VOSEDO-441300 format. One record per atom (N, C-alpha, C): x, y, z negated. Coordinates in steps of 0.02 Angstrom, whole numbers, plus 50000, padded with zeros to 5 digits. Example, Ala and Ser with C-alpha at 12.3 -4.5 7.8 and 13.67 -1.06 7.14 Angstrom:
<lumlums>
506604971649610;506154977549610;506604983549610;506424988849646;506844994749643;506455000249606;
</lumlums>
This chain:
<lumlums>
495464912649424;496004908549399;496124910849332;495954905049283;496054905549212;496714907449185;497154903749217;497854905549187;498164912149220;498774912949193;499274919149226;499414916449294;499424920449349;499694919449415;500534919149396;500714913749456;501394910849440;501784913649490;502334918049482;502814921249527;503404917649518;503694913649579;504474912649587;504754916149610;505164920149581;505594925749601;506334923549614;506464923849690;507104921249710;507544926549729;508104926649702;508574932749719;509184931149742;509354934149803;509864932649854;510424937949816;511044935549863;511694938749840;511874945049887;511484951049876;511554956149889;511624961749851;511814967849870;512004972449820;511494976049781;510814974149806;510164976049775;509904970649728;510384965949725;510054960749668;509824963049592;510364968149587;510164970049510;509474973849513;509214976949557;508654979449560;508044973349546;508114968049561;507634962549541;507564961249473;508024964349433;507934963449357;507484967949337;507314974149367;506804978749354;506124975949379;506094972749434;505764969449464;505284964049430;505764960349392;505554953349347;505304957249286;505464963149261;505134965949202;504494968949216;504324971749275;503784974149296;503194968949307;503414962949334;502974958049341;502794956449274;503314954849228;503114951849165;502674957249123;502664963849124;502354968649092;501574967349124;501544966749190;500944965549222;500564959449221;500854955649164;500424949049166;500494942149201;501164942549229;501224937449269;501704931849238;501574925849260;502134920149229;502654920249277;503394921149261;503794921149318;504424916349291;504614912649344;505294908549345;505604910449403;506424909649394;506824913849447;507334909549465;507354910549529;507984906849562;508664911349581;509194909949549;509674914349576;510124910949630;510274912949682;510724908249737;511374910149690;511924905749723;512544904949692;512824913249709;512784915949765;513054922549778;512664927349740;512084926849722;511774931549679;512074932049621;512354927049568;512634927049525;513284929949517;513504932949570;514144936449583;513934944249567;513234944449575;513064952149559;512674952349481;512364947349470;511774947349420;511914941749373;511774941949316;511724936249272;511084931949258;511034924849244;510434922649234;510144924549174;510574925849116;510334927749053;509884935649065;510084938849115;509564945349118;508844943049140;508854937849174;508114936749195;507864932149140;508104927649118;507954923149059;507694927749000;507964933548985;507764937748914;507204941748945;507264944749014;506604947649025;505994944049036;506054939849068;505514934749081;505184930149037;505654928748994;505514922948933;505414916848961;505754914449033;505584908549059;506244905649086;506144900749126;506724897849146;507064901649212;507794900349234;508014901749262;508454895949308;508484895849368;508724890549398;509224892349456;509704888849470;510194890249527;510514884749558;510324877949544;510724872949569;510294867049583;510354863749636;509964855549643;510214851849597;510824851549567;511134847249545;511324847049467;511314853649445;511434854149373;510834857649350;510244854649353;509724856849314;509344852349264;509034855049218;508704849849165;508184845549205;507844849649258;507344846049304;507664841649350;507484834349350;507874830249413;507694832449477;507194836149495;506914835949551;506744844449550;507114848949537;506904857049531;506454859649599;506774856549652;506564860249720;505824858449728;505594852949704;504964850449723;504574854149659;504674853349604;504264855049541;504224862749540;504754865749565;504694873349564;504244875549622;504304873449676;503864873749738;503034873249727;502954867549688;502224865049672;502004869449618;502384872749577;502274876749522;502004883149541;502294886249585;502294893449619;501584894549643;501244899649635;500694903749674;500974907949724;501544911649711;501754915749763;502514914949756;502964913349808;503644915549802;503944921049842;504214923849795;504524930949823;505214931449822;505434932149877;506234932049886;506364938849901;506804942749846;506864949749841;507594949549798;508064952849826;508064954049896;508264947949935;508064948849996;508194941850038;508774944650087;509184941250095;509824941850142;509654939250208;510154941450253;510024938950327;510144931750320;510654928650275;510824921950270;510304917350266;509844921050202;509304915750180;508794916550230;508544922150272;508184922650320;508284917350371;508914917350381;509104912550445;509044905650421;509164902750365;509124895350346;508484894650344;507924898550316;507254897050312;507004896350382;507234900650419;506874899950503;507104894550530;507564892050520;508034885750561;507764878350502;507564879550456;507344873050425;508134868550383;508464874250355;509094871450326;508914870550254;509134864850226;508984863950147;509744862550131;510254867450099;510794865850074;510924868750009;510374870549979;510374874349915;509694873849885;509724875749813;508994876349775;508504880249822;508704886349835;508194891049869;507914887849934;508414886349974;508244883050053;507844877350045;507904872749986;507484866649978;506774869149960;506764873649909;506114874949891;505784878749934;506104881649980;505714885050050;505474879250099;505804873850101;505534868950131;505024865050101;504934864750034;504554860950002;503734864749984;503874870949992;503174874449967;502714873350001;502074875049983;501494874950010;501064883349997;501374886349954;500994891749937;501254898649984;501004904149988;501234909950015;501904911550001;502394915350035;502974918250032;503014924750057;503334929450009;503474935850036;504234936150037;504384938750088;505134941050096;505254949250089;505714950650056;505924957850049;506714959450071;506694960150135;507404959850162;507814966350138;508454966050121;508804972050101;509484970350132;509864974550178;510634974150199;510754979950241;511284979350266;511554984550320;511154984750369;511074990850400;510644993050453;510734988950513;511384987350538;511694984550581;511444976550578;511554973850517;511344966150509;510584966050505;510194970550496;509424968750494;509254970450562;509554974850607;509244975450670;509624970950728;510104967250701;510424961550745;509784957850780;509794955150841;509264951950866;509234945650834;509674941650797;509694936350774;509254936150716;509324942050678;508994941750617;508284944450626;508214947950689;507454949950706;507074943750724;507444939550761;507104933450786;506994928550719;507394928650685;507224923950620;506724927850574;506444933050579;505954937050540;505284935950582;505344935550652;504774934550688;504564927350680;505014921750673;504914914850671;504504914950591;504704918050544;504434917950483;503774920350494;503594926350517;502934929250523;502534925150560;502734920750626;502414916450656;502044910450604;502554908950563;502294902250520;501794905350450;501644911050461;501214914050395;501564917750341;502074917950347;502654921250288;502494929050283;502474932650240;502394938950226;503024942550228;503224947950261;503794951550265;503644958850249;503944961750198;503904968350173;504594972550212;504444975250259;505024978550291;505534982150242;506084983450258;506484988050214;506484995350227;506554999850163;506475005850176;507095008950221;506935015350239;507615019450289;507875024350224;508425023450234;508865028850184;509625026850186;509965030950138;510615028850130;510765022750098;511235019550112;511245011250098;511965010550038;512105005750013;512615006149967;513335004650005;513295003750073;513825003050120;514065008850146;513635015350137;513735021750154;513495022350236;513185017150264;512825018850313;512125021350303;511725024950349;511145027050346;510655024050392;510175020550354;509625018550414;509165012550378;508755007950421;508325003550405;508784999050366;508674996450301;508994991050271;508834991850200;508604997550175;508704998550096;508174994550073;508264993050003;507824988749957;507274993749939;506654991249947;506094995749937;505884997949863;505555003349861;505395003749778;505024996049752;505164995549689;504994989049660;504114989449645;503874995749651;503174997549640;502824994749710;503154996149760;502824992849823;502734986549818;503344983849797;503484974549793;502954973649756;502794976049702;502254974049667;501594973249684;501404979549729;500764980349761;500784974949803;501254973249845;501264966849894;501124961849863;501374959549808;501354954149771;500594953649757;500174958749720;499564959749709;499114956849766;499214959049831;498904958649890;498984950049903;499644947949919;499734941249934;499514936349893;499334937549839;499064932749788;498374931249809;497994935249827;497394935849840;497134935149919;497594939549962;497414940450024;497884939050081;497724935950144;498254936550201;498304942050242;498424940850305;498434946650353;497764945450383;497184946950346;496484947350379;496284952550426;496674957750431;496564964550462;496934965350520;497284959450540;497854959850582;497444961150665;497744966850702;497334969350746;496964975350750;496744976650692;496354982150667;496784988450661;496534993850708;496844999950695;496135004950660;496575008750590;496185011350557;496495018750528;495975023650541;496305029350510;495975031450444;496495034150398;496235034450331;496505042550330;495995046050285;496115053950270;496305052550194;496685057850164;496785057350091;497025064350064;496905066450012;497065071149968;496645078949984;496935084249942;496535090349940;496805095149988;496365097050030;496555102650082;496795109150039;497185112650078;497365119150051;497255125350104;496835131050088;496655135850126;496935141950097;497415144050136;497895150850118;497335156250105;497575159850053;497405166950044;497875171750052;498505170750037;499055173750040;499655169250039;500335171450044;500835166350050;500765163349988;500705165049936;500745162649863;500035158749843;499495162049854;498795158949839;498445155749891;498075149349872;497575147149903;497035142949872;496555140949924;495855138649896;496045129649891;495925127649850;496095118749848;495595116049794;495655109349780;495265105549733;495755100949696;495395097149658;495695093149596;495955086349627;495625085649691;495825077249722;496615077549720;496805070849691;497515069049702;497775065049755;497285062849797;497445058749851;497585051749842;497585048449785;497725042549751;497295036549774;496505038749786;496225032849816;496245032649888;496365036549929;496465037250003;497215033550005;497685035349959;498295031849975;498295024749969;497885023149904;497875014749886;497505011249942;496915015049983;496725013250042;497225010750080;497405015850102;497915014550168;498475009350152;498635008150086;499045003150065;498914997550073;498334996250047;497974989650046;497834987650119;497624993050157;497534990050231;498154987750262;498494991250256;499304989450300;499464984050264;499404981750194;499724976050174;499434969450218;498624970450229;498314965950249;498244965450324;498704969150357;498944968050413;498684973550465;498304978350443;497944983650496;498624989350512;498434992050569;498934997650584;498585004550553;498865005750524;498555012650473;498805018650493;498525023150511;498665031150526;498345035450466;498825037050418;498485041650370;498665049450393;498055050950380;498125059650386;498055063350314;498545065750293;498405067550212;498675075150211;498225078050162;498335084350133;498795084350072;498745088550019;499105089349966;498875081649920;499485078349911;499455072749865;499975072849812;499755067749764;500225068949704;500735062649698;500725058749739;501155052249752;501605050049816;501865046449809;502335044849873;501825041549926;501965043349987;501605038650030;502015032950043;501625028050058;502035021050067;502325022350130;502865019850130;503555020550184;503255017250249;502885011650247;502815006450296;502195006850333;501895012150322;501195014650367;501465015250445;500975014050486;501125015150561;501285021850564;500895025350545;501135034550551;500765037450479;501075043150454;500815046350404;500875053750435;500465058050440;500495063850461;500065069850416;500535074350387;500265079750347;499825084450383;499255085750353;498805090850377;498505094750328;498795100250302;498605104050241;497895106850249;497815111050301;497325113250300;496515110450340;496075112250324;495535109550361;495535107750435;495725114150469;495845115550529;496495109550557;496955109350518;497475105250538;497195097350545;496955096450492;496615088650478;496125087750538;495685092950549;495175091150603;495545089950674;495965093850679;496445093450743;496755084550744;497095083750684;497375077350694;496915071450685;496345071550660;495815065950651;495495065050721;495185071450747;494945070250815;495385067250868;496045068950864;496425067850926;496495059450919;496375055850862;496525049050849;495785046650849;495245048850837;494685044950820;494475039850863;494495041150925;494235037350983;494635030450987;495085029550955;495485023150966;495465018850913;495195021850857;495035017750788;494555011950785;494655007050759;494035002850745;493805005250670;494035007150627;493725009050563;494105017050549;493765020750537;493785027750507;493585028250430;494125029050383;494005030850309;494065037850283;493575041650282;493715047450271;493665049850192;494295048750162;494365050350092;494585056850076;494765060050112;495125067750093;494505072250056;494755075850025;494335080349987;494525087550028;494035088850077;494235095250109;493675100650087;494095106850098;493595113050070;493055114550125;492435115950104;491855117450140;492035125350163;492415130250126;492345136250150;493165138050147;493325142350183;493955146050189;493945153350190;494565157350176;494465163050183;494375165650267;494025171050268;493925172850336;494585175650361;495015178250335;495615181450343;496295178350282;496785176250311;497355174850260;497835180650265;497805184950217;498425190950210;499185187750222;499385191650255;500145189950278;500715191550220;500525194350178;500995197050122;500495196650042;500875195250017;500575192849943;500145199449906;499605197149899;499165203349873;499285204949798;499425211549783;499605214949725;498995213949686;499265213749626;498845213649561;498555221549554;497845222049551;497585228249536;496835228349555;496495229749498;495725229349523;495435223549533;494765223249582;494405218049586;494645215949648;494555210549680;494805207149742;494125204149763;493945205349820;493445200949853;493605196649912;493345190049919;493745186449967;493055185050003;493075186150078;492595185050121;492745178550147;492235173650139;492385166350152;491865163350213;492155157250254;491775157750310;491735148750306;491405145150339;491325138650336;491845135650371;491965130750358;492495125450392;492265121150429;492575117850487;492145113050532;492145105950488;491465103650499;491335098550465;491605091550499;492095088850477;492485083050516;492045077850527;491745075750462;491405068350446;490825069150492;490475075150503;489775076050550;490085074350619;490665077650644;490845076150712;491115069650724;491405066750673;491515059350687;490885055050684;490355055350647;489735052850652;489315053450720;489335060650735;489055062450806;489395058350860;489955057850871;490395053250915;490565046850904;490255042950849;490525036750841;490405031450893;490925027450905;490775022050958;490285016850936;490175013250980;489625006650963;489945003150914;490575000250918;490914994850881;491204998050815;491295005250811;491625008250766;491325008650686;491735008750648;491405009050571;491765015550546;491155019350522;491405026050493;491135025350415;491625026850365;491505027350287;491725032950266;491285035450226;491315042050204;491425041150114;491515046850084;491715046750011;491185054149983;490885052849920;490535058349900;490725057949836;490925064249816;491235066049745;490735071549718;490295068149655;489695071749641;489895072449576;489345076149523;489195077549461;488595076249438;488195074549490;487495071649470;487195068749516;486735063849510;486335060749564;486615057449603;487275052849591;487705051349634;487335046949687;486905042949663;486695038049732;486305042049772;485755046949743;485385050049795;485695055349844;486235057549803;486565062549847;487005058349903;487325052349889;487725049549940;487385046149988;486805044449970;486365041450025;486095046150071;485955052750049;485705058050104;486305059850144;487045059250120;487585060850161;487655054850198;487665049250181;487715043250224;487145045050283;486595046250278;486185046050328;486215051950376;486375059350351;486455064450388;487115064750430;487635060650409;488195060250434;488375054050486;487795050050489;487875043050532;488425037050506;488535036950439;489015033050416;488705025850403;489195020550409;489085013650392;488955012750329;489445016450284;489475014850219;489855021450182;489665022550120;489815027550070;490065026350017;490675028549981;490765026749920;490745033449871;490205033749815;490135038149774;490475037649713;490795043049685;491165042749626;490965050049586;491105048649527;491005056249477;491675059849491;491545066149493;492115070549484;492465070149427;492345068249369;492685067549313;493355062549318;493215058249374;493775052849388;494315056449435;494395061849446;494715066349506;495445064849474;495995062849494;496585062749489;496885056149444;496435052249431;496545047649376;496855041249404;497145036549391;497345030449420;496825025149426;496245026049384;495615020549403;495095025249408;494625022549424;493965024649456;493355020849436;492775023949445;492175020549438;491695022349501;491615018549538;491275019849606;490575016749633;490185019849655;489665014449692;489675014849765;489605008449795;489665007349867;489055007649888;488925011549937;488125012149949;488025012050026;487575007750052;487475007450121;486675007850130;486335009550186;485575008750185;485375001250204;485894996150202;485594989550221;485724983750157;486014987950105;486104983850051;485944988149988;485934983949924;485944986649858;486554989549837;486584995649801;487194998149783;487644994749741;488104993649749;488794990149716;489134994249676;489114993349614;489554996249554;490184994049548;490694996749552;491384993549540;491814999849501;492184995749451;492685000349413;493264997149403;493805000249403;494544997249391;495055001149424;495734999349419;496245002249453;496065003149531;496345008749554;496165012549622;496385006349673;497025003549680;497064998149721;496714992349719;496484989449659;496044985349658;495324987049692;495204993349673;494504995149706;494614995249784;495114997649816;495364997749868;495214992049922;495464984749880;495434978949906;494634977449920;494254978849856;493534976849856;493214981249904;493344987749923;492934991949961;493104989750029;493744987450047;493894983650112;493544976950116;493404973950072;493024967150084;492284970050102;492074974650060;491384976850082;491234979050159;491804982650181;491764985250249;491854978850298;492114973250273;492124967750330;491464963950332;491084966850271;490344963050268;489854967250310;490024972150333;489484976150387;489354973250444;
</lumlums>
């Protein structure tokens, strides 16, 4: 696409409408072209001027009082992706049943591009069977639903219905501009983060891994429809709230137990966590006091990846990572063969903890593929490569 991607941001009348202002700002800074629709109810919470100033583009609210004589058709044709955020129960119901009594509902009847819904409402309204039935109808038609978060709501209820972090909406937008739910039905296990092996209650053995690459993979897989189980050690950013499950396993032994317990039922296993090769033979129950030299007796930890490779199912895909400082391709290929992997991603340790990365995707059946970029984009390209195995 030579031009900027076009996002039609549609804001409904919920208390979370003000958060869409920040979403519009993030989209503009990320290089998207944005036009905005505000429903009549949304204008009770936010002003068209907010969005016009931030997006440097047009804001629309009426079928009848617009400079464009047919705004619902032209806006629908203009957009590459329609984003309804926040989406109210009323907007979901009208779209599900094909009503067209205002600008937004008519655009949703006229569109041919993908649609992303971001529901946000009272927990009882969201869980109401009518709302859930309407969401199911829209899913069956190919619409994307980013489920709400769980937490304290503006109405003082606590539960599922909270407007999600705008960063997660931005990730969803980036995904659905290029991908659909092509991984629906896949069960994928991902590991992420730096393992921690206790020396005493204060000290531990760990490494520089941030977990960002593993989290990016879990996020991309889930947005593309996979059922994702994330087993994570120490990480430096929030875990996506919408994963099928996310289980903390800080030590190698904990991660071994959690991974092996799930491995048999997985279609893909992506082992991205940086786990320790050694751990203290004994963890001291009390803090070691300073004074003199200290010698630690280290023992080997279980090799999770080798165990997975030994027991890999005939249709299962096993993907590993290799963090190296020299001879990336050679060392990674050796690891791929010794651990019975289908694919391995090699990266230099100098990229540890960064938001971007440079990797080589290596298999024994194709030439190495060199990729550079932001980790979420790399995650999507790694998934594409796995699909070609």
